[in-house]
SELUMFI-121087 format. One record per residue (C-alpha): residue number from 0; residue in one letter; x, y, z. Coordinates in steps of 0.1 Angstrom, whole numbers, plus 5000, padded with zeros to 4 digits. Each point is the difference from the previous one (the first is absolute). Layout:
% residues N
resi/resn/xx/yy/zz
NUM/A/X/Y/Z
...
% end
This chain:
% residues 484
resi/resn/xx/yy/zz
0/M/5331/0789/2323
1/S/5036/5012/5000
2/S/5026/5019/5019
3/N/4992/5037/4995
4/P/5025/5023/5017
5/F/4988/5030/4980
6/K/4980/5029/5015
7/V/4964/5005/4988
8/E/4987/5036/4992
9/H/4974/5016/4978
10/R/5012/5035/4997
11/Y/4980/5007/4969
12/L/4969/5001/5022
13/E/5014/5032/5016
14/L/4990/5018/4968
15/P/4965/5016/4998
16/D/4974/4973/4994
17/S/4992/5015/4966
18/F/5033/4983/4988
19/Y/4986/4965/5005
20/T/4970/4977/5005
21/R/5000/4969/5021
22/V/4991/4970/4979
23/P/5002/4963/5009
24/P/5016/4978/4973
25/T/4977/4980/4978
26/P/5009/4963/5006
27/L/5014/4978/4972
28/K/4989/4964/4997
29/D/5024/4971/5005
30/A/5031/5021/4999
31/R/5034/4985/4999
32/M/5034/5015/5006
33/V/5019/5003/4967
34/C/5032/5018/5009
35/F/5014/5013/5033
36/N/5030/5024/5000
37/H/5021/4986/5029
38/D/5030/5023/4992
39/L/4978/5031/5002
40/A/4983/4988/5032
41/G/5035/4998/5015
42/E/5007/5036/4990
43/M/4967/5010/5016
44/G/5010/4983/5033
45/F/4980/4967/5001
46/H/5001/4965/4987
47/T/4976/4971/4997
48/Q/5005/4963/4996
49/N/4965/4996/4986
50/P/4991/5026/4973
51/E/4966/4983/4997
52/D/4991/5015/5034
53/W/4998/5034/4982
54/T/4976/4988/4973
55/G/4970/5014/5019
56/I/5015/5035/5000
57/G/5004/4999/4963
58/A/4966/4985/4995
59/G/4983/5027/5021
60/T/4986/4974/5024
61/E/5022/5008/5030
62/L/5015/5031/5016
63/L/5027/5001/5026
64/E/4997/5020/5031
65/G/5008/5036/4991
66/M/4989/4998/4964
67/D/4974/5026/4992
68/P/4994/4999/4962
69/V/4994/5034/4983
70/A/4996/5010/4964
71/M/5020/5032/4994
72/K/4985/5030/4983
73/Y/5019/5020/4975
74/T/4995/5017/4966
75/G/5023/5006/4971
76/H/5007/5007/4964
77/Q/4993/4970/4977
78/F/5014/5004/4965
79/G/5002/5037/5006
80/M/4964/5004/5013
81/Y/4991/5007/5036
82/N/4978/4973/5016
83/P/4985/5008/5034
84/D/4985/4966/5005
85/L/5031/4979/5006
86/G/5011/4980/5030
87/D/5007/4964/5009
88/G/4975/4982/4979
89/R/5012/4964/5007
90/G/5027/5004/5026
91/L/5000/5005/5038
92/L/5027/5013/5023
93/L/5000/4973/5027
94/W/5026/5015/5025
95/E/5035/5013/5003
96/T/5029/4981/5016
97/V/5034/5012/5011
98/G/5028/4975/4999
99/P/5029/4997/5024
100/D/5021/5021/4976
101/G/4975/5029/5003
102/R/4987/4997/4965
103/R/4962/5005/4996
104/W/4979/4979/4978
105/D/4964/5004/4988
106/W/4982/4968/4993
107/H/4975/5004/4972
108/L/4976/4973/4988
109/K/4994/5002/4963
110/G/4969/4982/4987
111/A/4981/5006/5033
112/G/4966/5007/4984
113/T/4979/5031/4994
114/T/5004/5032/5019
115/P/4983/5034/4997
116/Y/5026/5009/4974
117/S/4995/4970/4977
118/R/4978/5020/4976
119/F/4987/4973/4977
120/G/5027/4974/5008
121/D/4995/4967/5020
122/G/5030/5006/5023
123/K/5016/4968/4991
124/A/5034/4992/4985
125/V/5008/4972/4976
126/L/5028/4974/5000
127/R/5016/5014/4969
128/S/5005/5036/5013
129/T/5009/4988/5035
130/I/5028/4979/4987
131/R/5012/5028/4978
132/E/5002/5024/5029
133/Y/5017/4974/5022
134/L/5026/4992/4974
135/C/5008/5036/4990
136/S/5001/5016/5034
137/E/5025/4974/5011
138/A/5020/5003/4968
139/M/5002/5037/5004
140/A/5011/4996/5037
141/A/5028/4977/4989
142/L/5011/5025/4973
143/G/5004/5026/5028
144/I/4971/5022/4989
145/P/4977/5014/5028
146/T/4967/4981/4999
147/T/4971/4986/5019
148/R/5005/4963/5008
149/A/4980/4968/5000
150/L/4997/4982/5033
151/F/4977/4972/4989
152/M/4972/4991/4977
153/V/4971/4976/5001
154/S/4978/4986/4972
155/A/4963/4990/5003
156/K/4972/4983/4982
157/D/4978/5031/4996
158/P/4993/5007/4963
159/V/5007/5036/4990
160/R/4988/5015/4967
161/R/5024/5020/4980
162/E/5003/4996/4962
163/S/4993/4964/5009
164/I/4993/4981/5032
165/E/5032/4999/5021
166/T/5011/4987/5034
167/A/5001/5023/5031
168/A/5032/5007/5019
169/A/5012/5024/5027
170/L/5034/5015/5008
171/V/5014/5015/5032
172/R/5020/5029/4987
173/V/5024/5017/5025
174/A/5017/5034/4998
175/Q/5013/5026/5024
176/T/4969/5020/4990
177/H/4971/4998/4977
178/I/4995/5038/4999
179/R/5001/5014/4965
180/F/5000/5033/4983
181/G/4962/4996/4997
182/H/4996/5002/5037
183/F/5013/5035/4999
184/E/4977/5009/4971
185/F/4970/4987/5019
186/A/5010/5020/5031
187/A/5006/5032/4981
188/H/4970/4999/4976
189/H/4974/4986/5024
190/E/5010/5002/5036
191/G/5017/5033/5005
192/K/5032/5015/5013
193/Q/4999/4984/5035
194/A/4996/4965/4986
195/L/5028/5007/4976
196/K/5023/5011/5029
197/T/4990/4969/5020
198/L/5009/4978/4971
199/I/5034/5015/4993
200/E/5010/5000/5037
201/H/4989/4963/5002
202/V/5022/4991/4970
203/I/5030/5020/5012
204/A/4997/4985/5035
205/L/5000/4964/4988
206/H/5021/5001/4969
207/F/5021/5032/5000
208/P/5008/5003/5038
209/H/5033/5018/4993
210/L/4979/5030/4991
211/I/4978/5002/5030
212/D/5020/5026/5020
213/L/5003/5025/4971
214/P/4978/5032/5000
215/E/4967/4993/4981
216/D/5008/5018/4968
217/E/5034/4984/4997
218/R/4986/4966/5011
219/Y/4974/5000/4972
220/Q/5023/5013/4974
221/R/5028/4975/5008
222/W/4974/4972/5001
223/Y/4986/5009/4966
224/V/5035/5001/4985
225/E/5007/4965/5013
226/V/4967/4987/4986
227/V/5008/5015/4966
228/E/5035/4987/5000
229/R/4990/4965/5011
230/T/4974/4998/4972
231/A/5025/5012/4974
232/R/5027/4975/5011
233/M/4975/4972/5000
234/I/4990/5007/4964
235/A/5037/5002/4989
236/D/5005/4966/5016
237/W/4970/4987/4980
238/Q/5015/5013/4968
239/A/5034/4984/5008
240/V/4985/4964/5002
241/G/4975/5006/4971
242/F/4969/5000/5022
243/C/4967/5014/4988
244/H/4973/5008/5025
245/G/4967/5000/4981
246/V/4978/5021/5023
247/M/5019/5030/5014
248/N/4970/5017/5014
249/S/5006/5023/5030
250/D/4981/4976/5022
251/N/5026/4974/4992
252/M/5029/5022/5010
253/S/5014/4992/5035
254/I/5008/5029/5022
255/I/5034/4983/5010
256/G/5011/4992/4964
257/D/4991/4963/4999
258/T/4989/4983/4968
259/F/4963/4996/5006
260/D/4971/4980/4984
261/Y/5011/4973/4976
262/G/4972/4999/4975
263/P/5011/5002/4964
264/Y/5038/5000/4999
265/A/5029/4987/4980
266/F/5037/4997/4998
267/L/5012/5009/4965
268/D/5010/4972/4976
269/D/5012/5014/4967
270/F/5006/5036/5008
271/D/4971/5024/4990
272/A/5003/5035/5015
273/G/4963/5006/4996
274/Y/4988/4966/5013
275/I/4965/4999/5015
276/C/4993/4971/5022
277/N/4964/5008/5009
278/H/4977/4993/4971
279/T/4974/5024/5014
280/D/5025/5028/4998
281/Q/4990/5010/4965
282/G/5018/5033/4999
283/G/5033/4985/5014
284/R/4999/5024/5030
285/Y/5020/4975/5021
286/G/5024/4987/4973
287/Y/5035/4992/5011
288/N/5016/5032/4988
289/R/4972/5021/5015
290/Q/5004/4988/5035
291/P/5024/5027/5012
292/N/4977/5027/4989
293/V/4970/4983/5015
294/G/5018/4998/5033
295/F/5005/5038/4998
296/V/4964/5006/4992
297/N/4990/4979/5030
298/C/5023/5021/5022
299/Q/4982/5031/4986
300/Y/4966/4985/5011
301/L/5015/4995/5034
302/A/5014/5036/5000
303/N/4965/5014/4992
304/A/4986/4981/5029
305/L/5026/5014/5023
306/L/4995/5037/4991
307/P/4974/5006/5028
308/I/5027/4994/5026
309/M/5033/5007/4982
310/N/5016/5031/4986
311/E/4997/4999/4962
312/D/5036/5009/4995
313/D/5010/4971/5022
314/V/4979/4976/4980
315/R/5014/5013/4967
316/R/5036/4996/5013
317/G/4991/4965/5012
318/L/4986/4991/4966
319/R/5031/5011/4983
320/R/5019/4974/5018
321/Y/4983/4973/4980
322/E/5019/5005/4968
323/L/5033/5003/5018
324/A/4995/4969/5020
325/Y/4987/4980/4971
326/N/5029/5010/4977
327/E/5026/4994/5026
328/R/4987/4966/5008
329/F/4994/4990/4964
330/L/5035/5010/4989
331/Q/5016/4982/5030
332/N/4979/4969/4993
333/M/5010/4999/4964
334/R/5037/5006/5007
335/D/4998/4971/5025
336/K/4984/4978/4973
337/L/5027/5009/4975
338/G/5028/4996/5026
339/L/5011/5036/4999
340/A/5015/5010/5033
341/Q/5018/5031/4986
342/E/4977/5028/4991
343/D/5003/5014/4964
344/E/4980/5028/4985
345/S/4994/4977/4969
346/D/4982/4974/5021
347/L/4965/5013/4996
348/S/5004/5001/4962
349/L/5013/4963/5001
350/I/4970/4990/5022
351/M/4974/5017/4978
352/D/5015/4986/4968
353/T/5000/4966/5016
354/F/4962/5003/5007
355/S/4994/5011/4964
356/M/5020/4971/4987
357/L/4981/4974/5022
358/H/4967/5016/4989
359/E/5008/5001/4963
360/H/5013/4964/4998
361/H/4975/4985/5025
362/V/5027/4986/5022
363/D/4992/4982/5032
364/Y/5006/5025/5028
365/T/5010/4976/5028
366/L/5021/4976/4979
367/F/5019/5029/4985
368/F/5012/5014/5033
369/R/5006/4966/5015
370/G/5021/4992/4970
371/L/5021/5031/5006
372/S/5005/4989/5035
373/N/5019/4969/4988
374/L/5017/5016/4969
375/T/5035/4990/5010
376/S/4993/4965/5013
377/K/4974/4989/4974
378/G/5009/5022/4971
379/S/4979/5022/4978
380/S/4978/4973/4985
381/P/4972/5002/5026
382/V/4997/5037/4992
383/R/5005/4998/4962
384/D/4976/4971/4996
385/L/4971/5022/5012
386/F/5003/5021/4969
387/V/4989/4990/4965
388/D/5026/5024/4986
389/R/5032/4991/5019
390/S/5018/5030/4985
391/V/4978/5023/5022
392/A/5011/4981/5031
393/D/5036/5001/4989
394/E/5000/5037/4995
395/W/4984/5006/5034
396/L/5024/4976/5017
397/G/5029/5018/4985
398/R/4987/5033/5014
399/Y/4994/4983/5034
400/E/5035/4985/5001
401/Q/5015/5034/4992
402/R/4980/5015/5029
403/L/5013/4973/5023
404/Q/5035/5012/4994
405/S/4993/5028/5025
406/E/4992/4975/5027
407/I/5026/4991/5026
408/R/4983/4969/5015
409/A/5011/4965/4990
410/Y/4976/4985/4975
411/D/4991/4971/5023
412/E/4991/5024/5029
413/R/4980/5022/4976
414/E/4980/4971/4986
415/Y/4995/4985/5035
416/Q/4984/5033/5010
417/M/4979/5001/4967
418/R/4986/4966/5008
419/K/4987/5013/5033
420/V/4978/5026/4982
421/N/4992/4982/4967
422/P/4976/4972/5008
423/K/5002/4966/4983
424/Y/4964/4992/5011
425/I/4970/5023/4997
426/L/4963/4992/5002
427/R/4992/4999/4963
428/N/4962/5000/4994
429/Y/5001/4967/4982
430/L/5016/4983/5031
431/A/4972/5014/5022
432/Q/4975/4988/4975
433/Q/5014/4965/5000
434/V/4999/4996/5038
435/I/4965/5015/5001
436/L/4987/4973/4976
437/E/5016/4973/5022
438/A/4985/5015/5031
439/Q/4965/5001/4984
440/N/5004/4963/4996
441/G/5009/4996/5036
442/D/5038/4998/4998
443/Y/5018/5027/5019
444/E/5035/4985/4999
445/P/5010/5019/4967
446/M/4990/5033/5018
447/K/5021/4991/5030
448/E/5030/4990/4979
449/L/4998/5033/4980
450/L/4998/5019/5033
451/E/5032/4983/5012
452/V/5018/5010/4967
453/L/4987/5036/5003
454/K/5014/5003/5035
455/K/5035/5000/4985
456/P/4997/5020/4968
457/F/5037/5008/4997
458/D/5014/4965/5006
459/E/5008/4975/4973
460/Q/4979/4972/5015
461/P/5012/4970/4980
462/G/4972/4977/4990
463/F/4974/5028/4997
464/E/5013/5016/4968
465/Q/4966/4994/4984
466/Y/4986/5029/5021
467/S/5025/5024/4984
468/A/4994/4990/4964
469/P/4985/5025/4975
470/P/4962/4996/4999
471/P/4983/4980/4972
472/D/4983/5021/4974
473/W/4966/4995/5016
474/G/5014/5013/5033
475/K/5013/5033/4988
476/H/4982/5033/5006
477/L/4971/4984/5019
478/S/4974/5027/5009
479/I/4982/4996/5033
480/S/4966/5014/5009
481/C/4989/5017/5032
482/S/4974/4974/5008
483/S/5010/4981/5031
% end
């Protein structure tokens, strides 16, 4: 099939068997390979000349030696309500591999059919949602934001009923781990203290090995602090690129701080601080500006789960690290986006006033910051033309230019660095929708071209400027459902 120098493991099976159920994949009919991520395969330590050879893995008709598919059991808080009945309802953990560089990768087949945790679902995934996850996880990786990745996807002829009849698909998603906050909630609330200890030691051994030799109390406390800080920094990074995660339930929170589970999501177009990308989120719980607080609440859910084995004061101290880590990362991200290398006590006021202005005047978030990144070379028009009232832009630009007087870097060096953090290309929802429509008609070339553009979000990429254009009116503020 291929040259596979990686090492095969399945360490998740070392956990008590209550954490999983062995389930064979449900085969898909007449599957075809749609997209194979050769760059990622290289990172994982293997390559293939014939991606089609992997079609059977994606279709659930073939397993490699060492693959032992299991559906993971966890629980979690969904929209603030505890749900004890969660688990992998359509995905299976196939195995784990360790590449030549020592990095560990879970292989998870999404769309693998029903499991004991499917509840009333059919366990299948549809082409639409599978493409959306493939596109966004790779876009986020290219933006430098911790995330799960997409190794390959297949489509099939099986009809799947959602709001209408759709086409089945499956994705092999990879990550350093698929363990979420919800695993700890399951252990604490249903399995007891020993299972909770076993889980935390498993996670530390595989993903926080630098803590292994510490005394137990310190080991757990330091681990929790790191989980909290990684979560806070991840959400600050989302905010910086205008990303909205539509389903921030605790079962979708990675224990290592990866962006996890791309259901309803969006990158902001015209800036709207309260933007809600999930049309089933009637109360706006997961709106753009509420994401930092929701991350904190999820860390509280994790804290409650850890109380049986951790000192309450240690947990409280760890939880306090969230706001500090978020604020520090957010402020640094925004200084970088504005090109401010010299710290000034007025910076936070400038940043918040900038957000208020973008919100009030419905200014495109990505185009605004990219325009600032070329202010000297291309002039102020790309920024001013985003405003109906140019005088608002002029007043802000005057204040910004005054702040830049404190900077000591040359303007070309400053703007070069700004272009490395202010993307030209993001995955706008309308772009995803366009390639999905083409794919549903059997043409995957537009998807592949978009993927190539998203691999280099900070580059100019002459000839592909159409992907950086503002969205048409129909493509703004698209709201996505959870159905997939």
